[in-house]
Structure formats: structure tokens, C-alpha cells
Residue, then its C-alpha position, 0 to 999 in steps of 0.5 A: m465476546l464475539k464467538h463467530n467472525r462470520d457474524l461481522p461484516k467484512l470491510t476488506c480482505g488481505t492475504t493473511n488477514a481480514t478487516l471486519r466492522g465491529p458491532p454498531g453503536p458508540g463503542g463500534c470499531s473496526l477489527a482485524i483478524h489474523g489468518r487466511c480469510e477464506t481457507e483457514g479457520p477463525g483467528p484472534l480478533i485484534s481491535l483497531g478502534p474505537f472508530p465511529a460505527r458507520p454501517d455504510t463504510r466500505p473500502s473505496p475501489p480503485g478509481h471510485r469517485p463518490r456521487g457529486a465529485t468532480s473530475g478534479t477530485t481524488e478519492t482514496h478512502q471511504h470515511q472513518a476507518g476505511a481502507a485506502g484505495p488507489p486514487g481516481d486521478n493524478g492528484r495534480p493541482g487544478r482550479g477549485r482544488k482545496p489545499n487541504h484535499p484529503h488525498l494531499i493530506s494522506s500523502k504527507s501523513l503517510a510520509d510522516f509515518l514512514l519517517s518515524l518508522h524507519v529508524p535503525a532496528e535493534t540487533d534482535v529484529p529479524v530479517n524477512p527473507f522476502r522483504g527489505v532484502p537486496l533486489t537481486d534476491r528477488d530476481a528469480v521470482l520476478v522473472e518467473r512471473l513476467g514469463d506469463r505473457e498473457r498476464y503481462p503483455q508489457a513484460a519487456a518494459l517491466r523488465a527494463v524497469w527492473a534492470q534499472a532498479c537492480a542497477a541502483k546503488a544497494w542499501d548500505g546503511p543500517a538495517m531499518m525497521l520496516h512494515g514490510d507489507l504497505h499497500p492501500g488495504n493496510i492503510l486506514l484513513a480518517d474523514d479528512g484524509s489523514l492517517a488513521g492507522v496502519i495494520d498488518f505487521g505480519d511482515v515486519g522486519a529489518g532491512d532496506p526501507a525502499v520496500d515500504l516506499a513502494v507504496g508510492w506506486l501502489m497507492f498514488e498516481a503521478g502528481t500525488r506520488h511526486r508530493f509524497m516523495g517530496a515530503f521525505g526531502a533529503a532523507v531519501e535519495g534517488d537510488t532508494w527511490m529507484r529501488a522502491r520502484g523495483w519493490a513496487l514491481i515485486l509487490s504489484t506482480a505478487m498481487l496480480s499473479n496470486s490474487d485471482d480469488n481476491p479482486r481488491m488485491f488484484t486491482v491494487g496490483k494492476f494499478g501499481v503496474r500501470q503506475i510503474l509503466d506510466d513512469g517509464l524509465c525516467l523517474q521524476l525525483 
């Protein structure tokens, strides 16, 4: 038994959890620990494995491109059990791109995961008051964040995106099962880019599935995001994607405004805001 979490190398740190590398050897695995990474005491260890032990495995920072990769290569993960990170290019097809490129695979497998997760919730599944609720319920907090002109010099453009998202048709279907905190730090990819696991269900609840679809802006650039959206087909209509982009703005600004002590999460938030601004008001469906 591991008595001290500090003995394990940290792979990534979220708001209320950390992912740690388990002991090396055939039984090596990644572990998740619940409890704030730096400010709270050790929490219970939850095994995510087993995954092959790789001492060199680390989450890829946004924009990271491994040695030997060309400008046409998108890298979103770092080998087994690596937490995903925003890509280094837009994922558009080009000469020399392999059809089974890891990032293209991950967008499809992530869409498949969400299609299987988003089913009508049982009546006893709670509603998270901060996730999956009507966007207008989150208006006050977003307006407050965008009031920080130094942090958000593009506030006017972001307010326009927010207004468009709030004007989209509200979710009128059944409350669906939601992950509630889907971003690159909570997504584990295998070597081939396929989905190895999703962690941190601390915000799980029932509501509007648009909140989970926001990962399209937190994880993918335009070309791959379009493929991700296309993988849902008629299961997700245009207004839901509009709301999803609104949720991407909520989540991105939460990371930017509250992660000065967590560079990885700050970078994910910065990436998300850039993707939202690059879309402009014309959302390609």
C-alpha cells in the first residue's frame, strides 16, 4: 500500500484531483487522487489502470510537437495513459497525413463516448447547479469575468459569442447524463490516439448535453473540431452546438480566471478562448 501520495510522480493536476504515475513494472498504472492537489491533504487513491508503466510519459503541453514531427502532424497526447492536450495545428487533411492519424481517431472515439453517455438520466440523478443548466443561469459569472479588461482584451467579441449562445433554442429534451467537466486534463488517450479513459466524474449530473460538447473547443482546432462535430450526425442539432460554444466560453474563462497557480489549466483555457474567437460568429456545422 502507498502511504504517501507525495512518493508518486504527478502527471497532471486538476482543480480537485491529480493524476499520478503508479509504481513501475508490469503492474504499473496511473492513479487518480481526489482532493485539491496542493491545498488539501491526501485523498483516496483510485486506480485508472492497469496501463503499461512508462517513466517518460507526461501530459503533452498545448502546441507540443514531438521530435521528428512535421508541421502536418497533430499531437494531442503523450503515449499510454497520457492526459490529452490541445493540438498543435488545425487537423486539416493534407499531403502525407495518414487516415488513422491519432488526433483524427481521438475525435471519433471521444464522440462515441459522449453518444453512449448522453442518455436520459434516472430521476434520482442530481442536477449540478453549475453545469448543464440553462446558459442564462451562468450569465452573471461570465459578465463578471469579462469585466477583467487586462485578462480579456477581446471581451467585446466574447460577449457577442455569449449573446448568440444564449439566444439559441434552450434544451427542451429530457435531462441527460453528463460528465460535467470534460476537458483535455480529464481525457486519457492510448498510443494510437484512441480513447483510453475519461476521469474525474466529480461534476457528474443531469441536464443539457451541450456542456460536455464544449470539449470540441477546449481540445480541438478548427479542422478536427469539424470532424468531431460531424461524428454526431443528426444526434446533435445546430442550437445545441451554439450552446456548446457558450459552455466552452464559460469553462475557458473559468480556467483563465482561476488558474494562475496551475499553468496547464490556464493554457487549456487560453486555447479555448482562442478557438472561440477564431470561429467568429459564424459557427460551421
